[in-house]
C-alpha positions in Angstrom: -37.7 -155.9 14.8 -39.5 -157.7 11.7 -37.5 -156.7 8.6 -40.6 -155.5 6.9 -41.7 -153.1 9.7 -38.1 -151.7 9.6 -38.4 -151.0 5.7 -41.7 -149.5 6.5 -40.4 -147.0 9.1 -37.5 -146.2 6.8 -39.8 -145.3 4.0 -42.2 -143.2 6.3 -39.5 -141.1 7.6 -38.1 -140.7 4.2 -41.2 -139.4 2.8 -41.6 -137.0 5.9 -38.1 -135.8 5.4 -38.9 -134.9 1.7 -42.4 -133.4 2.4 -40.7 -131.1 5.0 -37.8 -130.3 2.6 -40.5 -129.5 0.0 -42.6 -127.2 2.2 -39.4 -125.4 3.3 -38.4 -124.8 -0.3 -41.9 -123.3 -1.1 -41.5 -121.0 2.0 -38.1 -119.9 1.0 -39.2 -119.2 -2.7 -42.0 -116.8 -1.6 -41.3 -113.2 -2.6 -42.3 -110.5 -0.2 -41.1 -106.9 -0.6 -42.8 -103.7 0.7 -43.0 -100.9 -1.7 -42.9 -97.2 -0.9 -46.4 -97.1 0.0 -46.2 -99.9 2.6 -47.8 -102.3 0.3 -46.3 -105.7 0.3 -46.0 -107.6 -2.9 -46.2 -111.1 -2.5 -45.6 -113.8 -5.0 -44.5 -117.5 -5.2 -42.6 -116.9 -8.4 -40.7 -114.0 -10.1 -42.7 -112.1 -12.9 -42.1 -112.8 -16.3 -43.9 -109.9 -17.9 -43.2 -106.5 -16.8 -44.5 -102.9 -17.4 -42.6 -99.5 -16.4 -44.6 -96.5 -16.3 -41.7 -94.1 -15.3 -38.3 -93.4 -17.2 -36.0 -93.9 -14.1 -37.7 -97.3 -13.5 -37.1 -98.3 -17.0 -33.4 -97.4 -16.6 -33.0 -99.4 -13.6 -34.7 -102.4 -15.5 -32.2 -102.1 -18.2 -29.3 -101.6 -15.8 -30.1 -104.8 -13.9 -30.0 -106.5 -17.5 -33.8 -107.6 -17.0 -35.2 -105.7 -20.1 -36.1 -109.1 -21.7 -39.0 -109.0 -19.2 -40.0 -105.5 -20.3 -43.2 -105.6 -22.5 -44.2 -102.0 -22.1 -43.2 -98.5 -20.8 -43.9 -94.8 -21.5 -43.1 -92.4 -24.5 -40.6 -90.7 -22.2 -38.7 -93.8 -21.5 -35.8 -92.8 -24.2 -32.8 -94.3 -22.3 -31.0 -96.5 -23.1 -31.8 -96.4 -26.9 -33.4 -99.9 -26.9 -36.1 -98.3 -24.4 -37.6 -96.5 -27.4 -38.4 -99.6 -29.0 -40.7 -101.0 -26.3 -44.5 -100.9 -26.8 -45.7 -97.5 -25.5 -48.8 -97.6 -22.9 -48.8 -94.0 -22.4 -47.0 -91.3 -20.6 -46.6 -90.2 -17.0 -50.0 -88.8 -16.7 -52.0 -90.8 -19.1 -52.4 -94.7 -19.4 -53.4 -96.9 -22.1 -55.4 -99.3 -20.1 -56.7 -101.2 -23.0 -53.2 -102.0 -24.2 -52.1 -103.0 -20.7 -54.9 -105.4 -20.6 -53.8 -106.7 -23.9 -50.3 -107.0 -22.7 -51.1 -109.1 -19.9 -48.3 -108.1 -17.6 -47.5 -109.9 -14.2 -46.5 -106.7 -12.6 -46.6 -103.0 -13.3 -43.9 -100.4 -11.7 -44.9 -96.9 -11.0 -43.8 -93.9 -9.2 -45.6 -91.4 -6.8 -43.6 -88.4 -8.4 -44.7 -88.9 -11.8 -47.7 -91.2 -12.1 -51.4 -90.2 -10.8 -53.0 -91.7 -7.9 -55.9 -92.3 -10.1 -54.0 -94.5 -12.5 -52.8 -96.6 -9.7 -56.2 -97.2 -8.4 -57.3 -98.0 -12.0 -54.7 -100.6 -12.4 -55.5 -102.2 -8.9 -59.2 -102.2 -9.8 -58.4 -103.9 -13.1 -56.7 -106.7 -11.0 -53.2 -105.9 -11.8 -50.1 -106.2 -9.3 -48.5 -102.7 -8.8 -45.4 -101.9 -7.1 -44.8 -98.2 -6.2 -41.5 -96.5 -6.1 -40.7 -93.2 -4.3 -37.0 -92.5 -4.3 -36.3 -88.8 -2.7 -32.7 -89.3 -2.2 -29.8 -91.8 -3.1 -30.8 -93.8 -0.4 -34.2 -94.2 -1.9 -32.9 -95.0 -5.2 -30.9 -97.9 -3.9 -33.8 -99.2 -2.0 -35.9 -99.1 -5.2 -33.0 -100.9 -7.0 -32.8 -103.5 -4.3 -36.7 -103.9 -4.1 -36.8 -104.5 -7.9 -33.9 -107.0 -7.8 -35.6 -109.0 -4.8 -38.7 -109.2 -6.9 -36.8 -110.8 -9.8 -34.3 -112.7 -7.9 -31.3 -110.8 -8.8 -30.3 -109.1 -5.5 -26.6 -110.0 -5.6 -26.2 -108.2 -9.0 -27.9 -105.1 -7.6 -25.6 -105.1 -4.6 -22.7 -105.5 -6.8 -23.7 -102.3 -8.7 -24.6 -100.4 -5.8 -21.1 -100.8 -4.1 -19.7 -99.4 -7.3 -22.0 -96.3 -7.1 -21.1 -95.8 -3.3 -17.3 -96.1 -4.0 -17.6 -93.3 -6.6 -19.7 -91.1 -4.6 -17.5 -91.4 -1.6 -14.3 -90.8 -3.8 -15.9 -87.5 -5.1 -16.7 -86.6 -1.5 -13.3 -87.2 -0.3 -12.0 -84.9 -3.2 -14.3 -82.0 -2.4 -13.2 -79.3 -0.2 -16.0 -78.4 2.1 -14.0 -75.8 4.2 -15.5 -72.9 2.1 -18.8 -73.8 0.2 -19.9 -71.8 -2.6 -23.5 -70.7 -2.6 -25.5 -72.0 -5.7 -29.0 -72.6 -6.8 -30.3 -75.3 -9.0 -32.7 -73.7 -11.4 -35.6 -75.8 -12.5 -37.6 -73.3 -14.4 -36.7 -69.8 -15.3 -40.5 -68.2 -15.4 -41.4 -68.5 -12.6 -38.1 -68.9 -10.8 -38.3 -72.5 -9.5 -35.5 -73.9 -7.5 -34.7 -77.3 -6.2 -35.4 -77.3 -2.3 -33.8 -79.2 0.5 -35.8 -82.3 0.5 -35.0 -83.7 -3.2 -32.4 -85.7 -4.6 -31.3 -82.9 -6.7 -30.1 -81.1 -3.6 -28.0 -84.0 -2.7 -26.1 -83.3 -5.8 -25.1 -79.9 -4.6 -24.1 -81.2 -1.0 -21.8 -83.9 -2.5 -20.0 -81.5 -4.7 -19.7 -79.0 -2.1 -22.3 -76.4 -2.9 -24.4 -74.6 -0.4 -27.9 -74.7 -1.8 -29.5 -71.1 -1.3 -32.9 -72.8 -1.3 -32.1 -75.5 1.4 -34.1 -73.9 4.2 -37.1 -74.0 2.1 -39.8 -76.4 3.3 -41.1 -77.0 -0.3 -39.5 -79.4 -2.5 -39.3 -77.0 -5.4 -40.1 -73.6 -4.0 -40.8 -70.7 -6.0 -38.6 -67.6 -5.4 -38.9 -63.9 -6.4 -36.4 -62.5 -8.6 -35.6 -60.1 -5.7 -34.9 -63.0 -3.5 -32.5 -64.5 -5.7 -30.6 -61.1 -6.1 -30.4 -60.8 -2.2 -29.2 -64.3 -1.7 -26.4 -63.8 -4.4 -25.6 -67.3 -5.7 -22.1 -67.9 -6.7 -23.0 -70.6 -9.1 -26.3 -71.2 -11.0 -27.0 -74.8 -12.4 -29.9 -74.9 -15.0 -31.4 -77.3 -17.4 -32.5 -74.7 -20.3 -31.5 -76.4 -23.3 -30.7 -73.1 -25.3 -27.5 -72.1 -27.1 -28.2 -68.7 -25.6 -29.3 -69.8 -22.1 -27.0 -67.7 -20.1 -28.1 -64.6 -22.2 -31.7 -65.6 -21.8 -31.3 -65.6 -18.0 -29.8 -62.1 -18.3 -32.5 -60.9 -20.5 -35.4 -62.1 -18.2 -33.8 -60.9 -15.1 -31.4 -57.8 -16.2 -30.8 -57.1 -12.4 -29.3 -60.5 -11.9 -26.2 -58.8 -13.7 -25.0 -58.1 -10.3 -25.2 -61.8 -9.1 -21.8 -63.2 -8.6 -22.6 -66.3 -10.9 -23.3 -64.0 -13.6 -20.5 -61.7 -13.0 -18.0 -64.5 -13.0 -19.8 -66.6 -15.7 -20.2 -69.4 -13.4 -23.4 -70.7 -15.0 -23.6 -74.6 -15.8 -26.1 -76.4 -18.0 -26.8 -80.0 -17.3 -29.2 -82.5 -18.9 -32.4 -82.7 -17.5 -33.0 -86.3 -18.5 -29.7 -87.2 -16.3 -30.4 -84.9 -13.4 -34.1 -85.3 -12.9 -34.3 -89.1 -13.0 -33.8 -90.8 -9.6 -32.0 -93.9 -11.1 -28.9 -95.8 -12.0 -27.2 -92.7 -13.4 -27.3 -90.8 -10.3 -23.5 -91.3 -9.7 -22.8 -90.2 -13.4 -24.8 -87.1 -12.8 -22.9 -86.3 -9.7 -19.4 -86.9 -11.4 -20.6 -84.8 -14.3 -21.4 -81.8 -11.9 -18.5 -82.4 -10.0 -16.2 -82.0 -13.3 -18.0 -79.1 -14.4 -17.6 -77.2 -11.3 -13.9 -78.0 -11.3 -13.6 -76.6 -14.7 -15.3 -73.4 -14.1 -13.3 -72.9 -10.7 -10.0 -73.4 -12.4 -10.6 -71.3 -15.6 -8.0 -68.5 -15.4 -10.0 -66.2 -17.4 -12.8 -65.9 -14.8 -12.9 -63.3 -12.3 -12.3 -64.1 -8.7 
């Protein structure tokens, strides 16, 4: 074969190989992630400017150490402390669209639990890419973390963190005596009496630490109970988020008949921080551990009635 023809063929094969390799690289770099509405986020590059419209999503962004990309969040995004310094583009229910337009984000993260459908539709109409999260339990939280990490190319970091959370939860489960479960209720609101139902991540807290939720049979996520129903179901532990130095007395003053409830008689009433317990985010395992420790503390108190 002529030497020139040989060189020509070698060059042709080389360029074909390079083209194929480049095409494969382009395909492999394409990001495709399905959000919790089933809508697929698709991009050929990771976002460089992101906005979070929910406190739990802001916490995830900081926990994954990608807060350098965060250009906007809400006035309720107060953790970690640095989140307070980010430009505010509204709260959970209202959105400052003009400010978002000015900030020019590549992607906006929102939730179905706190953000309005109208806000979602308006942002889409304005041409923004929007990713929707709806974590209902620990698995849902982990999915949200993985989804965000895939979009931003840090899935390995996310999986490492999730592994640590899983180990902590499993350890607490292994230390929890499930042979005799205390009846308990997670009081969301005092007036009216609103409890955490079965299909909530809050109910998952109770399961993990060995509490039988008196509202677990309710089909509503956050059912309203009558004062008489609480008396009848007689919880042995009450967990609440009423931030008040006299919260226990406030419960008794509003419902004096609850003095007959085991939890009130035995002073097994626990306060927890709503920011920690109502945000389905990276502090989930911390919330579980805190609740577990508080239950151990009241159960081991020798001054309490048995």
